[in-house]
N, C-alpha and C positions, 0 to 999 in steps of 0.2 A: 215693675214688675207685668209681665204677658198678662191681658185681659185673657190668652188660654189655661194660663197657671190659676186651675180652676180650685186647687187645696194645693198646698203646699207637701212637700215631701219633708217627714220629718223627718228620718234618719238622715236627708242631706241636711239638712239642718246641723242634728247635732254634729257630725262629721267635719263640715264646716269650722264647729265652733270647738269641737278637738283641735283640730291642725292648728284652729292661731295662736290657742293655750299653750296648744304644744312648746310652738315657737318659741312664743312669748319667756318661757318657764327653762327654755333650752338655751338661748341665745343668751339672755340673765345670768345661769350657773356656771354656763360656758367665758362671761367676761370675767366674771368675778373670783370661780373659784380659786384659790391658788394651787401653784403646779404642784408641791408635795401632795394631797391627796389626786391628784391625778396618779392614781399608780393598777394598775391592774391587777395587785392584787388584793386590791379589793370586790368583795361581789359587790356593794349597791353602787360605785363608779361603772361599775362590768353593762350593770342595768342598766345606768343612766344612759350609757354610751350609746349604745343597743337603744335602747329607743327614741333616742337621741336620732337614729342614725333613721328612723322611719319619717321623723317631720318632715322633711322635703319630701319627701313620692307622698303622705300621706298629702298634704296644700295641694301636690300638682295633681296630682290619678280626680282629686274634688273639687279642684278647678277645671278640668278637663268633664267628670260630670254634668256639675250644673251647668256649664256652660253648652254643652248637647243637647240635653234636656233641655231646655231650652229653645236653642234652635231649631230642633225635630220635631218639636212640638208643633211649632206652624210650619201646619200644610204648605203653606205657599211654596211655588219654584223659587229656586234659588236666588235670582235676580228683585225677587219681589218682596225677598226673603227680610222685614228687617231687622231682622238677628244677624246677619249679615253685614251691616254696618257697623249696629255695635259692637259686633265679634270685633272689628278694625280696628274702627276708636281706640277700644279697651283697648287694642295690641302695641298701636302710639301711645295711649297713655301710660301700659304697663311698662314699655321700656323707656320711654322719654324719664320717668319716674326713677327708672333706673338707673339711669347714669345722673340725674341728678346729685341722687342720695351718694354718690363717689363721684360728684367733681370737684380735681382737683384744686381748685382755687377759689378765694374768696372775690379775686378779679375775675368778674365776667369775662368779656374781650381780651383780657391780657393771661397768655400765658406762657412770658418769656422767663420766670422764675418756675418751671410747674417739669423736676425732676424727672429723671426715666421711670424709675418707681413708680414717680405721682401718676406716669401717666398705664404703670398696666395696672394699679388699682381702678384706676377709672372706665377700662376699658376691657377688666372681669367681666369676667358673666354670673348675675346671680339669681333669685331663683323668678322678679318678678321679672328678667330678660325673657327666659328660661320660659317662663309660664305663657307671657305676651305674643313669645311663636309659637309656643303650642297650640294655643289658640289659632295664628291663625293658618300656623299647618291643618288640621280642623277644617275650618273653613274650608281649603284648597281639598283636601280628600272629599270631604261630601260634595264641592262641585263637579271632583272628577268622576265620583261616582254618579252624580245625576246626568252627569253632559255624555259619560259614554256607556248610562245604564246595566253596572256593574254593578254587584251587589255591594250596600253598605260595609258591614260587617268582615267581607275579604279584601276591602279597598282597605280598611282601618288597620286588618292582622299584618299587612305588606306593610302601610305604617311603620304600626308596632316595633317590623320586627326587621327591617330596614338602620334607624336607628341604635337597636338592640344589640343586631348581629356587626356592626360595620362600629361598635365601638374598640372593639384589642385593634383594628388596622388603623383608626382614626390616631386611635389614641396615641399609637406609636410614628405618625408623621409631624413632622418637626414643620407646622404649617405657617409658619413663619416666613417659611422660608416659600412660602411660594402663594403668601397672599398679604397683605397690610395687615397689620394685626387686630386695629379693630371687629375684621373678619376671623380674621385667623383666632381671635380667644372664645371665638363661638366651637370653633369646632374639634377643643382636644381644651387638660387642664395645665399644659406645661408654663401660660401663660401669666396663670395666677387662678385662671377661671375656676370659681365651686360648681358651678354647673353646664357642664358645654352640651350642645344638642345631642353627642354621643356619651351615654345611654340616656338621658333624663330626657327627653320628650317625650321615647316610651312611657315613661309616665301619664304622660298628659293625655294622650291618643290611646290609652287603654281604659283608664277612666273614661274618656270619646265613649266606646264601646259599649259601656255596664249605663254611658248619659241616652245614647239610642236607643238601646235594647227597652235605656226605661219609659221611652218620649211612645216607639213605637207601640207597646203592651202598656197601657193606663190603667193603674190600680194594679197593677200585680205585684205590688211594693204592700199589699194594703191584709195579700195574704203571706200567715208561716211558710205558704210551699215556696216561698221568690228567697228568703233565709235558709233555706235547705239547699237549695241549686246555689247559693252564695258559696255558703259552706264547701258541699260536695265540689267544686271548680275551685276552691283552694287548693284540694288536696290535692285536684290535678294539679295543680299550678307544683305545690309539689314536690310531687314526684318531676314535674319535668326540668321542676329547679334541680336536683339529683341527675337523669340525665346530664343537664346542660352542664354540670359542671365536672360532670365524663369527658365531655365533647371536646369541655376546654383543657382538662387533663391530657388526653390522649392525643388530640388533634390539633391543638396551640403551643401545646408544650408545659403547661401547671403554671406557666411563672408568673398568675395571677394569684392572689390570698382570698378564699369563694366572703368570707366576710370585712372585705375592703373594699378590692375593684373586679373582683369576676364578673362577669356580667352572669351567670347564673346566680346573682345578688338579686337582678330586678324582679324573675321570676319566683325566689323565694318571696321578696320582699310583697311582690302584689299579692302575693296571696298569702297573706297578713293581712294586707290595706281588702279581701275580699273578705279577709274573716272578720275584724273589725267593722266591716259597713255589711256581715250580714248578721255582726251583733246589732248593731244599733236596729239597723230592720227589724229584728223581731221584737225588741225593746217595743220600737216602736206601733208596732200592730197591737201590743197592747196601751197607747196610750195616743188618747183623741188630740190633745196637745200638749203643748209644754211652756214651756215661761217666755213670753213676747222676749226676754232679756234675750235667751238661747238664739232664738230667731235672728236679732238684731247684731248680734257677736257675730254669724256669720254673715252676716251681709257689710259689715262694714271691717271685713278683712284687711282692706288696702288701706283702710287707715289707720285700724293698729296698726299692722306690718312698718307702715312709715313711721310713725309718731312714736313706736316704741326702738326700730334703727338707728332714730336723733338723736332719743336721749339715754340710748347706748352706745353709739357709736361717735354721735355727730355726723355732719357734715365738713363744708367748706366752709361753711361762716357758723355757724355753730358749733364750739364743744360737747364731748360728749361723758357720760361719767366711764367708760368703758377707758376715758384717755385720763382719770387721777389716779383712778383704784383699778388696774387692771391685773387679773389673778392675786388679791392682796384677800379675800376673804374665805374664815376657814366654814364647814360644810353647814353650820349652822345657821349665819350672814348668809350663804348666797341662796340657801331656799328659805331665806326671809326677806331675799331680793328677789325673789323671783314670786315671792307673794305679793310682795307689794307693788314691782310693778303691772304683776295682774288685772290689779285691784284697781291699780288707775287706770286700766285701759278699760275695765271691764264700768269704771265709772263716766269715763269720758265715754262711751257708748250713749252710755246711758242719756249724760247732758244732752249729745249729740243726737239723739232723738228724742227726746224731752221736748226741745230749743226749733226744729222742722214739725212739731205737733202745736205747738205753742201759736207756730208762722203760720201756718196751715188753718188754724181755729181765725186767728187775727185777719186772713185774708178773706176767709170766710164769713168773720161777722163786716167787718170792709163791703164783699159785695151786696149782701140785703141790706144796711142799711141809701145802697149805692143803686 
């Protein structure tokens, strides 16, 4: 943590913990729930599916908030700001881990038996790739703002709108005709990517705007007025979402469904994200602190992501449970599996933090006697 981070923002800790736990339960239930229970005639399934649709946006938005908050909290110029280097390192770490989780063969240097489908899976862009590049985009936008002395919110808004408004056009292009597959995968979903740049990077950049605001307005989150502003902004985004949907229908021909792939859906989801942040901020005003375990869950989101993905989906070297029991459990069994995995992840975080504390104490004791 930066030494300038004088006090933790409780509502961000709550959002990070919420994001990672929603991610674990969403992946687990989706892995094990039998096909006969995946019906739109079921209200419970529709509610779960709607909630799951917010999991990745919450994860991306919150990542943008936290990173930009820490980046802009340091008043040093761009090239002297240690958070810039940390951000670039984080970008590389996330992208490398993202590819390792999808590595196509256990033979590290032998790709002779890798099939076309395995290559497609390997190059598919997932949440870690997207968040990593999202942080790189934020760093680039901050640099442009400082270099040309342009209002930071204006630059962030341009970045947000670029990745959002270009989505319908980027998604209609067959990118492998113009780019090698590893690069084309970042442009659209056609090659199997779950989270290409368009429109998903807009969530990270939108989070960056809130993070910048928090850094430039210290302690603003300690007043209920901050929550009310987020509530009002959430309402405005709902109106923008409706207007964007009309544009999609009238100008773009209405070929996209609002709740699946319409770009107006991004505005709608961001409105809900702002509402959630407002609720968490409102609650945190009344809390002087939260359990250390909640903070630690938020701090270890990458560890939780990697471990739970390997448990569920496996890797080139380790098979996952989803390979043996895909779509085989009933509703109760799937919920139980999700609860078990959440408990395991919380236990893992508690153990990791305990070992860190033990190591610090051991080093401190050794220094005393030396």
